[in-house]
Backbone as CSV, one residue per row, in Angstrom:
resi,resn,N_x,N_y,N_z,CA_x,CA_y,CA_z,C_x,C_y,C_z
1,MET,-26.987,-149.637,23.213,-26.058,-148.644,22.676,-24.619,-149.027,23.008
2,THR,-23.731,-148.602,22.155,-22.317,-148.882,22.344,-21.746,-148.012,23.452
3,GLN,-20.949,-148.622,24.330,-20.281,-147.887,25.396,-18.847,-147.574,24.975
4,VAL,-18.360,-146.439,25.444,-16.987,-146.030,25.165,-16.015,-146.977,25.852
5,LYS,-14.957,-147.343,25.135,-13.874,-148.123,25.719,-12.545,-147.469,25.341
6,THR,-11.498,-147.816,26.059,-10.164,-147.288,25.770,-9.811,-147.568,24.318
7,GLY,-9.271,-146.557,23.645,-8.906,-146.677,22.234,-9.931,-146.073,21.297
8,ASP,-11.163,-145.835,21.795,-12.193,-145.211,20.960,-11.892,-143.722,20.779
9,THR,-12.220,-143.203,19.619,-12.175,-141.759,19.403,-13.570,-141.227,19.696
10,VAL,-13.622,-140.219,20.572,-14.914,-139.677,21.006,-14.952,-138.163,20.806
11,ARG,-16.171,-137.642,20.854,-16.380,-136.195,20.837,-17.237,-135.858,22.046
12,ILE,-16.763,-134.896,22.847,-17.511,-134.478,24.040,-17.682,-132.965,24.057
13,HIS,-18.768,-132.538,24.673,-18.911,-131.139,25.075,-18.595,-131.102,26.558
14,TYR,-18.004,-130.017,27.008,-17.595,-129.940,28.412,-17.601,-128.501,28.890
15,THR,-17.738,-128.351,30.200,-17.508,-127.076,30.867,-16.672,-127.397,32.092
16,GLY,-15.518,-126.744,32.198,-14.620,-126.950,33.331,-14.723,-125.785,34.291
17,THR,-14.901,-126.102,35.581,-15.001,-125.053,36.592,-14.030,-125.325,37.742
18,LEU,-13.688,-124.251,38.443,-12.854,-124.332,39.641,-13.756,-124.544,40.851
19,SER,-13.169,-124.791,42.011,-13.955,-125.059,43.224,-14.841,-123.879,43.618
20,ASP,-14.489,-122.660,43.189,-15.333,-121.500,43.520,-16.431,-121.268,42.478
21,GLY,-16.527,-122.185,41.477,-17.576,-122.065,40.460,-17.163,-121.307,39.211
22,THR,-15.963,-120.731,39.207,-15.482,-119.987,38.047,-15.228,-120.940,36.879
23,THR,-15.783,-120.612,35.691,-15.540,-121.422,34.500,-14.168,-121.059,33.936
24,PHE,-13.304,-122.063,33.717,-11.988,-121.800,33.134,-11.913,-122.228,31.678
25,ASP,-12.831,-123.086,31.235,-12.845,-123.503,29.833,-14.174,-124.173,29.533
26,SER,-14.606,-124.063,28.270,-15.850,-124.686,27.858,-15.841,-124.867,26.348
27,SER,-16.530,-125.901,25.893,-16.671,-126.105,24.448,-17.949,-125.449,23.935
28,ALA,-18.689,-124.770,24.798,-19.936,-124.117,24.385,-19.662,-123.162,23.222
29,GLY,-20.474,-123.276,22.176,-20.316,-122.412,21.009,-19.207,-122.863,20.079
30,ARG,-18.575,-123.994,20.372,-17.505,-124.532,19.529,-17.841,-125.968,19.175
31,ASP,-17.031,-126.540,18.285,-17.174,-127.960,17.983,-16.806,-128.755,19.228
32,PRO,-17.379,-129.957,19.369,-17.000,-130.794,20.510,-15.504,-131.121,20.466
33,LEU,-14.956,-131.395,21.649,-13.562,-131.812,21.768,-13.459,-133.252,21.301
34,GLU,-12.528,-133.523,20.374,-12.327,-134.885,19.874,-10.984,-135.397,20.349
35,PHE,-10.969,-136.632,20.868,-9.723,-137.242,21.333,-9.903,-138.754,21.385
36,THR,-8.789,-139.445,21.499,-8.804,-140.900,21.638,-8.658,-141.249,23.111
37,VAL,-9.630,-141.976,23.640,-9.664,-142.334,25.057,-8.435,-143.185,25.402
38,GLY,-7.745,-142.787,26.478,-6.594,-143.541,26.960,-5.281,-143.210,26.274
39,SER,-5.294,-142.217,25.389,-4.083,-141.900,24.623,-3.220,-140.823,25.277
40,GLY,-3.712,-140.229,26.377,-2.944,-139.172,27.033,-3.125,-137.801,26.394
41,GLN,-4.126,-137.655,25.518,-4.354,-136.368,24.857,-5.024,-135.347,25.774
42,ILE,-5.693,-135.840,26.827,-6.353,-134.946,27.778,-5.885,-135.318,29.185
43,ILE,-6.280,-134.515,30.174,-5.836,-134.791,31.543,-6.330,-136.165,32.004
44,PRO,-5.536,-136.866,32.818,-5.861,-138.238,33.209,-7.236,-138.407,33.861
45,GLY,-7.602,-137.526,34.765,-8.879,-137.667,35.466,-10.075,-137.604,34.544
46,LEU,-10.002,-136.761,33.533,-11.094,-136.658,32.567,-11.089,-137.875,31.646
47,ASP,-9.909,-138.296,31.252,-9.764,-139.468,30.380,-10.393,-140.706,31.040
48,LYS,-10.183,-140.858,32.345,-10.698,-142.023,33.070,-12.213,-141.984,33.263
49,ALA,-12.830,-140.803,33.105,-14.271,-140.655,33.334,-15.110,-141.051,32.124
50,ILE,-14.505,-141.201,30.963,-15.252,-141.408,29.721,-15.645,-142.871,29.460
51,PRO,-14.765,-143.857,29.700,-15.158,-145.241,29.412,-16.466,-145.626,30.119
52,GLY,-17.312,-146.351,29.395,-18.601,-146.773,29.934,-19.741,-145.848,29.582
53,MET,-19.438,-144.635,29.122,-20.494,-143.704,28.724,-21.039,-144.126,27.352
54,THR,-22.289,-143.751,27.078,-22.886,-143.969,25.764,-23.276,-142.604,25.204
55,PRO,-23.368,-142.472,23.875,-23.726,-141.174,23.284,-24.998,-140.608,23.919
56,GLY,-24.927,-139.313,24.273,-26.036,-138.627,24.929,-25.898,-138.581,26.440
57,ASP,-25.052,-139.459,27.020,-24.843,-139.446,28.473,-24.219,-138.127,28.904
58,LYS,-24.646,-137.668,30.085,-24.057,-136.474,30.704,-23.663,-136.843,32.120
59,LYS,-22.560,-136.275,32.580,-22.166,-136.453,33.974,-21.249,-135.324,34.390
60,THR,-21.127,-135.185,35.707,-20.214,-134.207,36.288,-19.167,-134.987,37.073
61,VAL,-17.899,-134.676,36.814,-16.812,-135.368,37.503,-15.914,-134.350,38.202
62,GLU,-15.509,-134.703,39.413,-14.566,-133.877,40.160,-13.202,-134.529,40.032
63,ILE,-12.216,-133.725,39.680,-10.876,-134.244,39.415,-9.881,-133.539,40.330
64,ALA,-9.199,-134.333,41.147,-8.172,-133.788,42.043,-7.002,-133.282,41.206
65,SER,-6.296,-132.308,41.720,-5.188,-131.687,40.976,-4.165,-132.710,40.487
66,GLU,-3.959,-133.783,41.263,-2.982,-134.805,40.867,-3.393,-135.510,39.571
67,GLU,-4.701,-135.568,39.281,-5.219,-136.210,38.072,-5.546,-135.170,36.994
68,ALA,-5.190,-133.909,37.273,-5.448,-132.822,36.316,-4.095,-132.286,35.818
69,TYR,-3.690,-131.124,36.310,-2.434,-130.528,35.857,-1.314,-130.665,36.871
70,GLY,-1.548,-131.510,37.893,-0.505,-131.796,38.867,-0.352,-130.721,39.923
71,PRO,0.583,-130.944,40.841,0.825,-129.975,41.904,1.626,-128.779,41.388
72,VAL,1.650,-127.739,42.200,2.512,-126.593,41.901,3.940,-127.009,42.234
73,HIS,4.849,-126.802,41.306,6.264,-127.139,41.519,7.031,-125.855,41.841
74,PRO,7.494,-125.702,43.103,8.212,-124.487,43.487,9.437,-124.226,42.618
75,GLU,10.086,-125.295,42.136,11.284,-125.109,41.305,10.963,-124.512,39.934
76,ALA,9.675,-124.447,39.577,9.273,-123.851,38.294,9.054,-122.343,38.419
77,VAL,9.288,-121.810,39.613,9.174,-120.369,39.850,10.588,-119.818,39.991
78,GLN,10.912,-118.824,39.175,12.278,-118.278,39.163,12.253,-116.755,39.298
79,GLN,13.198,-116.237,40.075,13.399,-114.793,40.140,14.511,-114.446,39.153
80,VAL,14.230,-113.423,38.347,15.190,-112.977,37.340,15.499,-111.510,37.622
81,PRO,16.778,-111.127,37.586,17.077,-109.698,37.756,16.362,-108.891,36.669
82,ARG,15.744,-107.808,37.081,14.972,-106.975,36.136,15.862,-106.457,35.010
83,THR,17.131,-106.281,35.291,18.057,-105.764,34.275,18.272,-106.756,33.140
84,GLU,17.944,-108.056,33.354,18.115,-109.063,32.308,16.937,-109.140,31.347
85,ILE,15.868,-108.388,31.640,14.681,-108.422,30.777,14.656,-107.133,29.951
86,PRO,14.619,-107.271,28.623,14.609,-106.076,27.760,13.445,-105.142,28.095
87,ASP,13.675,-103.851,27.920,12.680,-102.832,28.267,11.363,-102.989,27.507
88,HIS,11.407,-103.539,26.289,10.184,-103.625,25.480,9.267,-104.797,25.884
89,ILE,9.714,-105.641,26.809,8.913,-106.782,27.262,7.935,-106.298,28.336
90,PRO,6.601,-106.518,28.139,5.635,-106.078,29.163,5.759,-106.928,30.422
91,LEU,5.704,-106.274,31.574,5.865,-106.985,32.847,4.645,-106.834,33.744
92,ASP,3.457,-106.707,33.133,2.235,-106.638,33.920,1.988,-108.010,34.545
93,LEU,1.476,-108.040,35.774,1.176,-109.311,36.426,0.223,-110.116,35.552
94,GLY,0.504,-111.404,35.412,-0.349,-112.278,34.614,0.025,-112.342,33.142
95,THR,0.966,-111.498,32.703,1.388,-111.520,31.302,2.082,-112.847,31.002
96,GLN,1.690,-113.477,29.892,2.334,-114.722,29.483,3.492,-114.398,28.548
97,LEU,4.612,-115.030,28.812,5.812,-114.832,28.001,6.383,-116.188,27.618
98,GLN,7.197,-116.199,26.578,7.955,-117.394,26.231,9.418,-117.101,26.516
99,VAL,10.057,-118.028,27.205,11.482,-117.872,27.490,12.209,-119.109,26.974
100,GLN,13.470,-118.922,26.711,14.270,-120.034,26.222,15.199,-120.502,27.339
101,THR,15.205,-121.806,27.566,16.063,-122.374,28.605,17.491,-122.457,28.076
102,PRO,18.461,-122.670,28.956,19.858,-122.804,28.505,20.042,-123.939,27.481
103,THR,19.124,-124.931,27.502,19.236,-126.044,26.546,18.526,-125.740,25.228
104,GLY,17.922,-124.547,25.125,17.268,-124.143,23.881,15.783,-124.436,23.821
105,GLN,15.237,-125.028,24.871,13.809,-125.341,24.905,13.007,-124.069,25.192
106,THR,11.855,-123.926,24.534,10.970,-122.789,24.785,9.953,-123.176,25.846
107,VAL,9.771,-122.308,26.849,8.872,-122.568,27.961,7.934,-121.376,28.132
108,GLN,6.638,-121.675,28.364,5.669,-120.625,28.666,5.798,-120.264,30.144
109,VAL,5.843,-118.987,30.446,5.879,-118.526,31.835,4.877,-117.393,31.999
110,VAL,4.529,-117.120,33.245,3.627,-116.025,33.578,4.361,-115.105,34.537
111,VAL,4.215,-113.801,34.344,4.794,-112.829,35.269,3.975,-112.893,36.554
112,ALA,4.602,-113.356,37.642,3.903,-113.571,38.905,4.106,-112.429,39.896
113,GLU,5.266,-111.747,39.809,5.566,-110.656,40.738,6.643,-109.772,40.113
114,VAL,6.541,-108.487,40.381,7.541,-107.538,39.872,7.927,-106.611,41.015
115,THR,9.245,-106.499,41.264,9.748,-105.541,42.252,10.693,-104.589,41.520
116,GLU,11.306,-103.700,42.246,12.255,-102.755,41.648,13.440,-103.481,41.016
117,THR,13.822,-104.624,41.612,15.043,-105.288,41.171,14.843,-106.654,40.528
118,GLU,13.686,-107.292,40.778,13.473,-108.653,40.277,12.103,-108.834,39.653
119,VAL,12.045,-109.821,38.746,10.784,-110.260,38.167,10.663,-111.749,38.476
120,THR,9.518,-112.151,39.025,9.275,-113.556,39.310,8.470,-114.150,38.165
121,LEU,9.030,-115.206,37.547,8.392,-115.890,36.428,7.976,-117.284,36.883
122,ASP,6.740,-117.659,36.554,6.186,-118.939,36.986,5.904,-119.811,35.763
123,ALA,6.576,-120.967,35.674,6.395,-121.884,34.546,5.384,-122.992,34.862
124,ASN,4.761,-122.957,36.038,3.714,-123.934,36.342,2.515,-123.697,35.436
125,HIS,1.779,-124.764,35.103,0.532,-124.598,34.360,-0.398,-123.737,35.215
126,PRO,-1.171,-122.828,34.609,-2.055,-121.959,35.402,-3.051,-122.723,36.277
127,LEU,-3.381,-123.968,35.914,-4.324,-124.757,36.700,-3.632,-125.775,37.617
128,ALA,-2.297,-125.722,37.699,-1.564,-126.627,38.597,-2.008,-126.384,40.033
129,GLY,-2.155,-127.467,40.782,-2.530,-127.355,42.187,-4.007,-127.126,42.432
130,LYS,-4.801,-127.078,41.363,-6.229,-126.808,41.517,-7.048,-128.077,41.238
131,ASP,-8.067,-128.306,42.078,-9.033,-129.370,41.816,-10.040,-128.813,40.812
132,LEU,-10.435,-129.642,39.850,-11.298,-129.194,38.762,-12.591,-130.005,38.723
133,THR,-13.639,-129.371,38.222,-14.913,-130.059,38.009,-15.271,-129.906,36.538
134,PHE,-15.649,-131.015,35.912,-16.059,-130.994,34.517,-17.478,-131.520,34.385
135,ALA,-18.347,-130.746,33.736,-19.655,-131.226,33.297,-19.430,-131.664,31.859
136,ILE,-19.654,-132.969,31.589,-19.367,-133.491,30.252,-20.605,-134.143,29.644
137,GLU,-20.644,-134.097,28.326,-21.683,-134.780,27.568,-20.986,-135.524,26.435
138,LEU,-21.233,-136.824,26.348,-20.664,-137.597,25.241,-21.542,-137.376,24.018
139,VAL,-20.991,-136.700,23.014,-21.737,-136.392,21.793,-21.765,-137.617,20.886
140,GLU,-20.593,-138.205,20.662,-20.558,-139.395,19.803,-19.262,-140.168,19.952
141,ILE,-19.329,-141.423,19.541,-18.151,-142.258,19.397,-17.874,-142.285,17.909
142,ALA,-16.688,-141.806,17.521,-16.406,-141.655,16.085,-16.070,-142.991,15.432
């Protein structure tokens, strides 16, 4: 059977879990994830686990945060005066918002903390700083 090599387009089924066993994403009930190996379309640790697999192979890989979504960057957490946020914007913890930077770039943030005077917004990826485990199955090499 043909083995996957860098540059191949593949389709995989996967289930991603955190160290406590919580599933954060899965392709179950959906079409397999399709990507080109080595192209940077998926996290580096998962990308590196695919070469050498053949269709039908299954494996579980543990990926350190550095090879997943990276470390938590403290500079990506900002306190904003509550008076600068319009009243119609929901400020429940965990709410995802889009904000515009001074340079005009749109950034996804999460409401991390709310006090009487400030709102803490976190632009880190929700999985930053977390080690991940993926159960993967190579469905096919396209």
